[in-house]
C-alpha positions in Angstrom: 59.2 54.3 28.0 56.5 56.6 29.3 56.9 58.1 32.7 53.9 58.0 35.0 53.9 60.3 38.0 53.4 58.3 41.3 50.4 60.4 42.3 48.6 59.5 39.1 49.1 55.8 39.8 47.9 56.2 43.4 44.9 58.2 42.2 44.0 55.5 39.7 44.3 52.8 42.3 42.2 54.7 44.7 39.5 55.1 42.1 39.5 51.4 41.3 39.2 50.5 45.0 36.4 53.0 45.4 34.3 51.7 42.5 35.2 48.0 42.3 32.7 46.8 45.0 29.9 48.7 43.2 31.0 47.2 39.9 31.1 43.7 41.3 27.7 44.1 43.1 26.2 45.5 39.9 27.6 42.7 37.7 26.3 40.0 40.1 22.9 41.6 40.3 22.8 41.9 36.5 23.8 38.3 35.9 21.2 36.9 38.3 18.3 39.0 37.1 19.2 38.5 33.4 19.5 34.7 34.0 16.1 34.7 35.6 14.5 36.6 32.7 16.2 34.4 30.0 15.4 31.2 31.9 11.8 32.2 32.3 11.5 33.2 28.6 13.2 29.9 27.6 10.9 27.9 29.9 7.9 29.6 28.2 9.3 28.2 25.0 9.6 31.7 23.4 11.5 32.1 20.1 15.2 32.4 20.5 15.2 36.0 19.1 12.6 37.0 21.8 14.7 35.4 24.5 17.8 37.3 23.3 15.9 40.6 23.1 14.4 40.1 26.6 17.9 39.3 27.9 19.6 42.3 26.4 16.7 44.6 27.4 17.0 43.4 31.0 20.8 43.7 31.0 20.5 47.3 29.8 17.7 48.2 32.3 19.6 46.7 35.1 22.8 48.6 34.2 21.0 51.8 33.9 19.1 51.3 37.2 22.3 50.4 39.1 24.2 53.4 37.7 21.5 55.8 38.6 21.2 54.3 42.1 25.0 54.6 42.7 25.0 58.2 41.4 22.1 59.3 43.6 23.6 57.5 46.6 27.0 59.2 46.1 25.4 62.6 45.5 23.3 62.3 48.7 26.4 61.3 50.7 28.3 64.2 49.3 25.5 66.7 49.9 25.1 65.5 53.5 28.8 65.9 54.1 28.8 69.4 52.7 25.8 70.4 54.8 27.6 69.0 57.9 30.8 70.8 57.0 29.0 74.2 56.5 27.3 73.8 59.8 30.6 73.1 61.6 32.2 76.2 60.0 29.2 78.3 61.1 29.4 76.9 64.6 33.1 77.7 64.9 32.4 81.3 63.6 29.3 82.0 65.8 29.7 79.7 68.8 33.5 79.6 69.2 33.7 78.9 73.0 31.1 76.1 72.8 33.0 74.5 70.0 36.3 74.8 71.8 34.7 73.2 74.9 33.3 70.4 72.8 36.7 69.7 71.3 38.2 69.7 74.9 35.6 67.2 76.0 36.3 64.9 73.0 40.0 64.9 73.7 39.5 64.5 77.4 37.3 61.5 76.9 40.0 59.9 74.7 
């Protein structure tokens, strides 16, 4: 029996939970648009080989488009967080008293 460290399992589960909604959304989007292309091509009474080529081309293009969109969205979110994080560190280093007062106000309001 192969031993799996608990943190590896947790990390894997977290990764699945993180990407599962995107996968489901992408799959549904891909199914719907591919169905529309195939149905339209079939309705136009195109040859079966043309219908299949159009269906697979659409499926590939949809998958590529969704993956690029997800990548750019994640990258943008990460870049935005890093910019905010750097700003906060700069503020603590250069405007320490104002940051301390800001934290006091936040805790007081809570």
